[in-house]
C-alpha positions as CSV (number, residue, x, y, z in Angstrom):
1,M,-6.8,1.7,-5.3
2,K,-10.0,-0.3,-5.0
3,K,-12.5,0.0,-7.8
4,T,-15.0,1.6,-5.4
5,D,-12.5,4.1,-3.8
6,K,-13.5,7.7,-4.4
7,I,-10.9,9.1,-6.8
8,L,-10.6,12.9,-7.5
9,I,-9.2,13.9,-10.8
10,A,-8.3,17.6,-10.2
11,G,-8.2,19.1,-13.7
12,S,-10.5,16.5,-15.1
13,N,-11.4,18.5,-18.3
14,G,-7.7,19.1,-19.3
15,M,-5.8,17.0,-21.7
16,V,-4.1,14.9,-18.9
17,G,-7.0,14.8,-16.5
18,S,-9.5,13.7,-19.2
19,A,-7.1,10.9,-20.3
20,I,-6.9,9.7,-16.7
21,V,-10.7,9.7,-16.5
22,R,-10.9,7.6,-19.7
23,N,-8.3,5.1,-18.4
24,L,-9.8,4.8,-14.9
25,K,-13.3,4.1,-16.4
26,S,-11.8,1.6,-18.8
27,A,-10.1,-0.2,-15.9
28,G,-13.4,-0.4,-14.0
29,Y,-13.1,2.4,-11.4
30,N,-16.6,3.6,-10.8
31,N,-16.5,6.3,-8.1
32,L,-14.8,9.2,-9.8
33,V,-15.0,12.8,-8.7
34,Y,-14.5,15.4,-11.4
35,G,-12.5,18.5,-10.4
36,S,-12.9,20.9,-13.3
37,R,-13.5,24.7,-13.4
38,K,-17.2,23.9,-14.0
39,W,-17.4,22.7,-10.4
40,V,-14.7,24.4,-8.5
41,D,-12.0,27.2,-8.7
42,F,-8.9,25.6,-7.1
43,T,-7.1,28.9,-7.0
44,K,-9.5,29.9,-4.3
45,S,-8.9,28.3,-0.9
46,Y,-12.5,28.6,0.4
47,E,-13.9,27.0,-2.8
48,T,-11.4,24.2,-2.5
49,K,-12.2,23.4,1.1
50,R,-16.0,23.5,0.4
51,F,-15.4,21.1,-2.5
52,F,-13.5,18.7,-0.3
53,I,-16.2,18.8,2.4
54,K,-18.7,17.7,-0.3
55,T,-16.6,15.1,-2.0
56,V,-14.1,13.7,0.7
57,P,-11.9,11.8,-1.8
58,D,-9.7,8.8,-1.0
59,Y,-7.2,9.3,-3.8
60,I,-6.2,12.4,-5.9
61,F,-4.6,12.8,-9.3
62,L,-3.5,16.5,-9.1
63,T,-3.3,17.4,-12.8
64,A,-4.9,20.8,-12.5
65,A,-2.5,23.5,-13.6
66,R,-2.0,26.5,-15.9
67,C,0.2,25.3,-18.7
68,G,1.3,26.1,-22.2
69,G,4.2,26.8,-24.5
70,I,7.3,29.0,-24.4
71,F,5.6,32.2,-25.5
72,D,2.7,31.9,-23.0
73,N,5.3,31.4,-20.2
74,I,7.3,34.4,-21.4
75,N,4.2,36.7,-21.7
76,Y,2.3,35.6,-18.6
77,P,5.0,34.8,-15.9
78,V,2.8,36.0,-13.0
79,N,-0.1,33.8,-14.0
80,Y,2.1,30.8,-14.5
81,L,3.8,31.2,-11.1
82,L,0.9,32.5,-9.0
83,D,-2.0,30.4,-10.4
84,N,-0.1,27.2,-10.2
85,L,1.1,27.9,-6.6
86,K,-2.5,28.6,-5.5
87,I,-4.0,25.5,-7.2
88,Q,-1.4,23.0,-5.9
89,N,-1.2,24.6,-2.4
90,N,-4.9,24.6,-1.9
91,I,-5.4,21.0,-3.1
92,I,-2.4,19.5,-1.2
93,E,-3.3,21.3,2.0
94,S,-6.9,20.0,1.7
95,A,-5.7,16.5,1.0
96,Y,-3.9,16.6,4.3
97,E,-6.8,18.0,6.2
98,F,-9.2,15.5,4.8
99,D,-6.9,12.5,5.3
100,V,-6.5,11.5,1.7
101,K,-4.9,8.0,1.4
102,K,-2.6,9.0,-1.5
103,L,-2.1,12.0,-3.7
104,M,-0.2,12.2,-7.0
105,F,1.2,15.6,-8.0
106,F,2.0,16.2,-11.7
107,A,5.3,18.0,-12.2
108,S,7.1,18.7,-15.5
109,S,10.4,17.9,-17.2
110,C,11.1,21.6,-17.3
111,I,11.9,21.5,-13.5
112,F,15.4,20.2,-14.3
113,P,18.5,22.4,-14.8
114,K,19.0,23.8,-18.4
115,H,22.3,22.0,-18.7
116,S,21.4,18.7,-17.1
117,N,23.3,15.5,-18.1
118,Q,21.2,13.2,-20.3
119,P,19.2,11.2,-19.8
120,I,17.9,13.2,-16.8
121,K,17.7,11.4,-13.5
122,E,15.3,12.4,-10.8
123,E,18.1,13.4,-8.5
124,Y,19.3,16.1,-10.9
125,L,16.6,18.4,-9.5
126,L,17.9,21.7,-8.0
127,T,21.5,21.0,-9.2
128,G,21.7,24.0,-11.6
129,S,19.9,27.0,-13.1
130,L,16.7,26.6,-15.0
131,E,15.8,27.3,-18.6
132,P,14.7,31.0,-18.5
133,T,11.9,30.7,-21.0
134,N,9.7,28.6,-18.7
135,E,11.2,29.5,-15.3
136,P,7.9,30.7,-13.6
137,Y,6.1,27.4,-14.4
138,S,9.2,25.4,-13.4
139,I,9.5,27.1,-10.0
140,A,5.8,26.5,-9.3
141,K,6.2,22.8,-10.1
142,I,9.3,22.5,-8.0
143,A,7.4,24.1,-5.1
144,G,4.7,21.5,-5.5
145,I,7.2,18.7,-5.3
146,K,8.8,20.2,-2.2
147,L,5.4,20.8,-0.5
148,C,4.5,17.1,-1.0
149,E,7.9,16.1,0.5
150,A,7.4,18.5,3.4
151,Y,3.9,17.0,4.2
152,N,5.3,13.5,4.0
153,K,8.2,14.4,6.4
154,Q,6.2,16.4,8.9
155,Y,2.8,14.5,8.8
156,E,3.6,11.1,7.3
157,T,1.3,11.6,4.4
158,N,1.5,9.6,1.2
159,F,1.9,12.4,-1.4
160,I,4.0,11.4,-4.4
161,S,5.2,13.4,-7.5
162,V,5.5,12.2,-11.0
163,N,7.5,14.0,-13.6
164,P,6.2,13.5,-17.2
165,C,8.1,14.2,-20.4
166,N,6.5,16.3,-23.2
167,I,2.9,15.1,-23.4
168,Y,0.6,15.4,-26.4
169,G,-2.8,14.1,-27.5
170,V,-6.5,14.8,-27.9
171,G,-7.8,17.7,-25.7
172,D,-4.6,19.7,-25.9
173,K,-4.5,23.4,-26.6
174,F,-4.2,23.7,-30.4
175,D,-2.9,27.3,-30.5
176,P,0.2,28.0,-32.7
177,M,1.4,30.7,-30.3
178,R,0.3,29.5,-26.8
179,G,0.2,25.7,-27.1
180,H,2.9,23.0,-26.5
181,V,5.4,22.3,-29.2
182,M,3.7,19.1,-30.5
183,S,0.2,20.4,-30.6
184,S,1.3,23.7,-32.2
185,L,3.2,22.0,-35.0
186,I,0.5,19.5,-35.7
187,Y,-2.1,22.2,-35.9
188,K,0.0,24.5,-38.0
189,I,0.7,21.8,-40.6
190,W,-2.8,20.4,-40.5
191,K,-4.3,23.8,-41.0
192,A,-1.8,24.6,-43.8
193,K,-2.8,21.5,-45.7
194,K,-6.5,22.2,-45.2
195,D,-6.1,25.8,-46.4
196,G,-3.8,24.9,-49.3
197,R,-0.9,27.0,-48.0
198,R,2.6,26.1,-49.3
199,V,4.7,27.4,-46.4
200,V,4.6,26.7,-42.7
201,E,6.7,28.7,-40.3
202,C,8.4,26.8,-37.5
203,F,10.0,28.4,-34.4
204,G,13.7,28.1,-33.7
205,D,16.2,26.1,-35.8
206,G,14.7,22.6,-35.2
207,S,17.8,21.3,-33.5
208,P,16.5,20.8,-29.9
209,M,15.7,17.3,-28.9
210,R,12.5,16.3,-27.0
211,E,10.9,13.2,-25.7
212,F,7.2,12.8,-26.5
213,M,4.5,10.6,-24.9
214,Y,0.9,10.2,-26.0
215,V,-1.4,11.3,-23.2
216,D,-3.2,8.0,-22.8
217,D,0.1,6.3,-22.2
218,L,0.8,8.8,-19.5
219,A,-2.5,8.2,-17.9
220,D,-2.0,4.4,-18.0
221,A,1.5,4.8,-16.5
222,C,0.3,7.1,-13.7
223,I,-2.5,4.7,-12.7
224,H,0.1,1.9,-12.6
225,V,2.4,4.1,-10.5
226,M,-0.4,5.0,-8.1
227,N,-1.1,1.3,-7.6
228,N,2.5,-0.1,-7.5
229,Y,4.9,2.6,-6.5
230,E,5.7,2.4,-2.8
231,S,8.4,5.0,-2.6
232,K,7.7,8.7,-2.0
233,E,10.6,9.9,-4.2
234,L,10.0,11.8,-7.5
235,I,9.6,9.4,-10.4
236,N,10.0,10.2,-14.1
237,I,7.3,9.2,-16.6
238,G,8.5,9.0,-20.2
239,T,9.5,6.8,-23.2
240,G,13.3,7.2,-22.9
241,I,13.3,8.1,-26.7
242,D,14.0,11.6,-28.0
243,I,13.8,13.2,-31.4
244,T,14.9,16.6,-32.9
245,I,12.1,19.1,-33.5
246,R,13.1,19.1,-37.1
247,E,12.7,15.3,-37.3
248,L,9.4,15.6,-35.5
249,T,8.1,18.2,-37.9
250,Q,9.0,16.0,-40.9
251,T,7.2,13.1,-39.2
252,I,4.1,15.2,-38.8
253,C,4.3,16.2,-42.4
254,E,4.4,12.5,-43.4
255,V,1.4,11.6,-41.3
256,I,-0.7,14.5,-42.6
257,D,0.8,14.1,-46.1
258,Y,1.7,17.8,-46.3
259,R,4.2,18.5,-49.1
260,G,4.8,22.2,-48.7
261,D,7.9,24.0,-47.4
262,L,9.0,24.5,-43.8
263,V,10.7,27.8,-42.9
264,W,12.6,28.0,-39.6
265,D,12.5,31.3,-37.8
266,I,15.8,31.4,-35.9
267,S,14.8,34.6,-34.2
268,K,12.5,32.6,-32.0
269,P,14.0,30.8,-28.9
270,N,14.9,27.1,-29.0
271,G,14.4,26.5,-25.3
272,M,16.4,23.8,-23.6
273,M,18.6,22.0,-26.2
274,R,17.9,18.5,-25.0
275,K,15.4,16.8,-22.6
276,V,15.1,13.0,-22.3
277,L,14.3,11.4,-19.0
278,D,15.9,8.5,-17.3
279,I,13.0,6.1,-16.7
280,Q,14.7,3.3,-14.8
281,K,12.4,3.6,-11.9
282,L,9.3,3.4,-14.1
283,E,10.7,0.4,-16.0
284,S,11.4,-1.4,-12.7
285,L,7.7,-1.3,-12.0
286,G,7.1,-3.3,-15.2
287,W,5.4,-0.6,-17.3
288,Q,6.1,0.2,-20.9
289,P,4.5,2.7,-23.4
290,K,2.2,1.3,-26.0
291,I,1.5,4.1,-28.5
292,A,4.2,4.8,-31.0
293,L,4.9,8.4,-32.1
294,K,3.3,8.1,-35.6
295,S,0.2,6.4,-34.1
296,G,-0.2,9.1,-31.6
297,I,0.1,11.9,-34.1
298,Q,-2.5,10.1,-36.3
299,K,-4.9,10.1,-33.4
300,V,-4.5,13.8,-33.0
301,V,-5.0,14.4,-36.7
302,N,-8.1,12.3,-36.6
303,Y,-9.3,14.4,-33.6
304,L,-8.8,17.6,-35.6
305,D,-10.6,16.1,-38.6
306,G,-13.5,15.2,-36.3
307,E,-12.9,11.5,-36.9
308,Y,-11.4,10.6,-33.5
309,V,-12.7,7.5,-31.8
310,E,-11.7,6.5,-28.3
311,D,-10.0,3.1,-28.1
């Protein structure tokens, strides 16, 4: 990408999209197009086409999506499947019609089979059954990957898909029931300390293992991939390091200095027992994460405290 290329960030107000905006601006890109709900409803085909007629982007980061935690997926399966299909189909189709130079579609590590070998390689996609707790979201994301591949095959477009691990950071949904695991745990423990509560309830038994990446590392990695990745095959974006949810919770308590008790509700689902991505493709491009887990958690805590300052 050239600094003057018109770059659309679809989902620019979300956690991932806003981080990409920050990182693009920091790198000197000065012709950004903001694709947020304030300006366009990407679930509507006619609005999407009208937006593309007005903006005519050269590059697209397709981060727009409906996303959340296990319970949101369980309770709203139609929304997670249908809304995401509409958003990605409309944007990808318009990208083809308006001759976009390159599009990056954001998938998710939940696209892989529940019982995948670890670390998870990109080629494990569609080799087994999915984790049921987030199946609608997973199916929508797989459809997005396959639509990009279909356009590349039939029309020789340059649409690539990246597959991030569990992402956290400022701008996430801090909702104990509907948010991602990291944001939910940080918020629960932060709020318990603020309110002087001595007990925090955690879902599951704490044994599942997850890989976490701070959102600005993800943004930096994706800009690097957009500029340096010539293949059109799926590429994993992660740290290659995983941790149990129980260990993660203890780390959050250390950062926040919370000294109350943690109670694990084993009636709640654990989800997939382990998810850590194979990142050999990413490493071959010369990229490495910069923000350590504790540093990232501290940034989120500062954000909740109203003391967050962008680097």
